[in-house]
C-alpha positions in Angstrom: 113.3 116.8 91.8 110.5 114.8 93.3 111.1 111.5 95.0 109.6 108.4 93.5 109.8 104.6 93.6 109.2 102.0 91.0 107.6 98.7 91.9 105.2 95.9 91.0 101.5 95.7 92.1 101.1 92.5 94.2 97.5 92.9 95.4 94.6 95.2 94.8 91.8 93.6 96.9 91.1 96.5 99.2 88.9 99.4 98.1 90.9 102.2 96.4 94.2 100.7 97.7 96.9 98.6 96.1 100.0 97.0 97.6 103.2 97.8 95.6 106.4 95.9 96.3 109.5 97.9 95.7 112.9 96.1 95.4 116.2 97.8 96.1 119.7 96.2 95.8 122.2 96.9 98.6 125.9 96.1 98.9 127.4 94.7 102.1 130.1 97.0 103.4 132.5 94.3 104.5 132.0 91.4 102.0 130.8 93.5 99.0 128.0 91.0 98.3 124.8 92.3 96.8 121.5 91.5 98.4 117.9 92.4 97.8 115.7 94.5 100.1 112.0 94.5 99.4 109.5 97.0 100.9 105.7 96.8 100.5 103.8 100.1 100.4 100.0 100.8 100.5 99.2 103.0 97.5 96.1 105.0 96.6 94.5 103.3 93.6 91.2 105.3 92.9 88.7 103.0 91.1 90.9 99.9 91.5 91.9 100.3 87.8 95.4 98.9 88.2 95.7 95.1 87.8 98.1 92.8 89.7 101.5 92.5 88.0 101.6 96.0 86.6 104.9 97.9 87.0 104.1 101.4 88.3 105.9 104.5 89.7 104.6 105.8 93.0 105.1 109.2 94.5 104.5 110.4 98.1 101.4 112.4 99.0 99.7 113.6 102.1 98.6 110.8 104.5 95.4 109.2 103.3 95.0 106.7 106.1 97.1 105.2 108.9 99.6 103.4 106.5 98.8 104.9 103.1 100.8 107.9 102.0 101.8 107.1 98.4 99.9 107.4 95.2 100.4 106.0 91.7 101.8 108.5 89.2 99.1 109.2 86.6 101.4 109.2 83.5 102.5 105.7 84.1 98.8 104.4 84.3 98.2 105.8 80.8 101.3 104.3 79.4 100.4 100.8 80.7 96.8 101.2 79.6 97.8 102.1 76.0 100.4 99.3 75.9 98.0 96.6 77.1 95.2 97.2 74.7 
């Protein structure tokens, strides 16, 4: 089974790159309180066709630049494109 993450696109201003924010909930070991951890990943976005606010799944790939080693799963792009119009 391939590893993936689901997040929301927060910016796509760079060429062929989007920033996806992934939120995970953790539980404190002592106090059992839930808290939110957010990570921001640089994701390959060929053609800049993903708009800000879209929920996408990202999967790991070979390193494309210094900090970019994720790409958007193609099946999710189609699903969002069909749903929006």
